[in-house]
C-alpha positions in Angstrom: 94.6 106.7 102.6 92.4 104.0 102.2 93.5 101.0 104.6 92.5 97.2 104.1 93.4 96.6 100.3 93.7 92.7 100.0 97.0 90.6 99.9 98.6 90.6 96.8 96.6 93.5 95.5 97.6 95.4 92.3 97.9 99.3 93.1 98.7 99.3 96.2 101.2 100.2 98.8 102.4 97.8 101.7 104.1 99.2 104.5 106.5 97.1 106.8 108.9 97.0 109.6 111.9 94.9 110.1 112.2 95.5 113.6 115.3 93.2 114.1 117.5 95.6 111.6 115.8 98.9 112.8 114.3 99.5 109.4 110.9 100.6 108.2 109.9 100.8 104.5 107.1 100.5 102.0 106.4 98.4 98.6 104.1 99.6 96.0 102.9 97.7 93.3 100.8 99.3 90.4 98.6 97.5 87.4 95.5 99.2 85.9 96.2 102.4 88.0 99.7 103.0 86.3 98.2 101.7 82.8 95.5 104.1 82.7 97.7 107.0 83.7 100.0 106.1 80.5 97.4 105.2 78.1 96.0 108.9 78.2 98.6 110.1 76.4 99.9 107.1 74.4 103.3 107.8 75.5 106.2 106.0 73.5 107.7 103.0 75.1 110.6 104.9 76.5 108.7 107.9 77.7 106.1 105.7 79.1 108.9 103.7 81.2 110.7 106.8 83.2 107.1 108.2 83.7 106.2 105.2 85.4 109.3 104.8 87.8 108.8 108.7 88.6 105.2 107.7 90.0 106.2 104.5 91.4 108.7 106.8 93.0 106.4 109.8 94.1 103.8 107.4 95.5 106.5 105.6 97.7 107.5 109.1 99.1 103.7 110.5 99.2 102.1 107.5 100.9 103.9 108.5 104.3 102.5 111.5 104.5 99.8 111.7 107.7 97.6 114.3 106.7 95.2 115.0 103.2 98.2 116.8 101.4 99.9 116.6 98.3 103.2 115.2 97.3 104.6 116.7 94.0 107.8 115.2 92.1 109.0 117.6 89.3 111.9 117.6 86.9 113.2 120.3 84.8 116.0 118.8 82.3 117.7 119.3 79.4 117.2 115.9 78.2 114.9 114.3 75.6 112.0 113.9 78.1 112.7 117.8 79.7 109.9 117.7 82.2 107.9 115.3 84.3 105.5 116.2 86.7 103.7 113.6 89.3 100.9 114.3 91.7 100.1 112.5 94.9 97.3 113.7 96.6 97.2 112.0 99.9 95.1 109.7 100.6 94.9 107.8 97.6 94.8 109.7 94.1 97.8 110.1 91.7 98.2 111.8 88.2 101.2 112.4 86.0 102.2 113.9 82.9 105.5 113.9 80.8 106.9 116.5 78.3 109.1 115.1 75.5 110.9 115.7 72.3 109.9 112.3 70.3 112.9 113.5 67.8 115.4 113.1 70.4 114.1 109.7 71.5 116.8 107.1 70.9 115.5 104.2 68.3 117.9 101.6 68.9 119.0 100.4 72.5 116.7 101.1 75.3 118.2 104.0 76.9 118.8 104.4 80.7 116.4 106.6 82.7 119.3 109.3 83.2 120.0 109.1 79.7 116.6 110.5 78.7 116.1 112.9 81.5 119.3 114.5 81.1 120.7 117.2 83.4 118.7 119.8 85.4 116.8 119.4 88.9 114.3 117.3 90.5 112.2 119.0 93.2 110.2 117.2 95.5 107.4 119.1 97.2 105.2 118.7 100.4 101.8 121.1 100.3 99.7 120.8 103.0 97.6 123.5 101.3 98.8 126.8 102.8 102.2 128.7 101.8 103.3 128.4 105.4 103.2 124.6 105.3 105.0 124.2 102.1 108.2 122.3 101.9 110.5 121.6 99.1 113.6 119.6 98.5 115.9 120.0 95.3 118.4 117.5 93.9 120.7 118.4 91.1 119.8 115.7 88.3 123.3 115.1 86.5 122.4 111.7 84.2 121.4 109.4 87.0 118.2 107.7 87.4 115.5 108.1 89.7 116.9 105.7 92.3 120.2 107.2 92.6 118.4 110.8 92.7 116.1 109.5 95.5 119.2 108.4 97.6 121.3 111.7 97.0 117.7 113.7 98.4 117.8 111.8 101.5 121.9 111.8 102.1 121.9 115.6 101.9 118.1 116.8 102.7 116.9 114.0 105.4 120.1 112.6 106.5 118.2 109.4 106.8 119.9 106.1 105.1 117.7 105.0 102.4 117.6 102.7 99.5 115.3 102.7 96.9 114.5 100.2 93.7 112.1 100.9 90.8 110.6 98.9 88.0 108.7 99.3 85.2 107.4 96.4 82.4 105.1 95.9 79.6 102.7 93.0 80.1 101.4 91.3 77.0 97.9 89.2 77.8 95.5 88.1 75.1 97.1 90.3 72.7 96.7 93.5 74.8 99.7 95.2 75.8 99.7 96.8 79.4 102.4 98.4 81.8 102.8 97.5 85.3 105.3 99.4 87.8 106.9 98.6 91.1 109.0 99.7 93.9 110.9 99.0 97.1 111.5 101.8 99.9 114.0 101.1 102.8 115.0 103.5 105.4 117.3 102.9 108.6 115.5 104.4 111.4 117.3 103.2 114.9 116.5 104.8 118.4 120.0 106.0 118.9 120.9 108.9 116.5 124.7 107.9 116.5 123.9 104.8 114.5 122.3 106.7 111.4 125.5 107.9 110.4 127.0 107.4 107.0 130.2 107.2 105.0 131.0 110.6 104.8 133.4 112.3 102.0 137.2 112.3 102.5 137.9 115.1 104.9 141.4 115.4 102.6 145.0 114.7 102.5 146.0 113.2 105.9 149.2 114.3 107.9 152.4 112.3 107.2 152.6 109.2 108.9 148.6 109.2 109.7 146.2 107.5 107.6 142.3 109.6 107.2 139.7 107.7 109.4 137.2 105.4 107.6 133.6 106.3 108.2 131.6 103.4 108.9 128.1 101.8 108.7 126.0 100.2 110.9 126.0 96.4 110.4 122.0 96.3 110.5 121.9 99.0 107.5 124.7 97.2 105.8 122.9 94.0 105.9 119.3 95.5 105.0 121.0 97.3 101.9 122.8 94.0 100.9 119.4 92.0 101.2 117.6 94.9 99.0 120.2 94.9 96.4 119.3 91.1 95.5 115.9 92.5 94.5 115.4 91.8 90.4 113.1 94.0 88.7 110.7 91.2 87.5 110.0 90.6 91.1 108.6 94.4 91.6 106.2 94.1 88.7 105.4 90.2 88.2 101.6 89.9 89.3 102.4 86.3 90.7 105.1 87.9 93.2 103.2 89.6 95.4 104.5 92.3 97.8 103.9 90.0 100.9 105.8 87.2 99.3 108.9 89.7 98.2 109.1 90.8 101.6 109.4 87.5 102.9 112.0 86.3 100.7 114.4 89.2 101.6 113.5 89.5 105.6 112.2 86.2 107.0 115.3 85.0 108.6 115.4 88.3 110.5 111.5 88.6 110.7 109.4 91.2 108.8 106.0 92.7 110.0 103.5 94.0 107.4 100.7 96.5 108.3 97.4 97.1 106.4 97.8 97.6 102.6 97.0 100.9 101.2 95.1 101.7 97.9 96.1 104.0 95.4 94.2 105.3 92.3 94.6 107.2 89.2 92.5 109.9 89.1 92.8 113.7 88.1 91.7 116.5 90.2 90.8 118.9 87.1 87.2 120.1 87.1 85.4 122.8 85.4 85.3 125.0 88.5 89.0 124.5 88.9 89.3 125.8 85.1 87.2 128.8 86.0 89.2 129.7 89.1 92.6 129.4 87.0 90.9 131.8 84.3 90.1 134.4 86.8 93.9 134.9 87.2 94.2 136.3 83.5 93.2 140.0 82.6 90.0 140.2 80.2 91.8 140.8 77.1 94.2 137.6 77.6 90.7 135.6 78.1 89.4 137.2 74.9 92.5 135.9 73.1 91.8 132.4 74.1 88.3 132.4 72.2 88.9 130.1 68.9 87.2 130.5 65.6 84.4 128.5 66.7 83.5 131.2 69.1 84.6 128.9 72.2 87.2 128.3 74.7 89.0 125.2 74.7 91.1 124.0 77.5 92.6 120.6 77.8 94.2 119.1 81.1 97.7 118.3 80.5 97.3 115.3 82.8 94.4 113.3 81.9 93.7 115.0 78.6 90.0 116.1 79.3 89.0 118.5 77.1 86.9 121.6 78.4 84.8 123.3 75.9 83.3 126.4 77.6 81.3 129.3 76.5 82.9 132.7 76.6 79.8 134.8 77.8 79.0 132.3 80.8 82.9 132.0 81.6 82.7 136.0 82.1 79.8 136.1 83.8 80.7 133.3 86.3 84.1 135.2 87.1 82.0 138.4 87.5 79.7 136.8 89.9 82.6 135.1 91.7 84.3 138.6 92.1 81.1 140.2 93.6 80.6 137.4 96.2 84.1 137.9 97.3 
């Protein structure tokens, strides 16, 4: 990721450490990038807020990659929003898309994220560019939001004590409506592995006359969690409350060290060449069926809504040339 994002900047991730508590984390603050991403599809407000949360979470997790790979967050569920895909391409690009049934969206009280997403799965995939280096973790979604889903993922897959906070808000300035999003992630990473243990499920009924032992948590992690729970949604998205200022409020008594800010930008990776490579996977008959009444092949990117108008003869010639070269 590009380093050197100025203090208090939007569209930036700020890594930090609270060494006295053995905590490391990242804060993300999104302004124009998330607004552009959401505006490409003119999503209803409820959908925009859920997709904004998903994008903030994907950036918090994907920005930890130490290589130029891809982190993808994807849901498949039975809710009104039945699919979400967020791609974070290291070092600095994000794109996202949500599929929804507008007729099923609530029209009254603003619903919770879990109510809109429903039941299904949340998959998080790390892709370094080859099949051998692809890793995927899956979490069951059962009406919970993305914060709890992230906690569940780290409990069962990484076994790293983790807390996440996410927020999305609509800003009105000069008569214009725009979206902002923010997030905060902390992880307990002590040098001693014994200190990482978390409270486990009860082992079952204890024998008569004995009480079941209670698993404990490290005092440092208990304190760090309690501090993060004091964060209010508006502090994550308010342009007047920088990530640096928020971290100082939370951890100044223990001492917090911030590192160079990392820039984020909204950008799709679609292109004419990628569309042609995709079309090579279809048999010639399927490609002929794609030709419209105007004699052209039209392809619209689901992520950025960019439309590609292709001449079928040119498509076939380029696919043939590529096959001969291979």
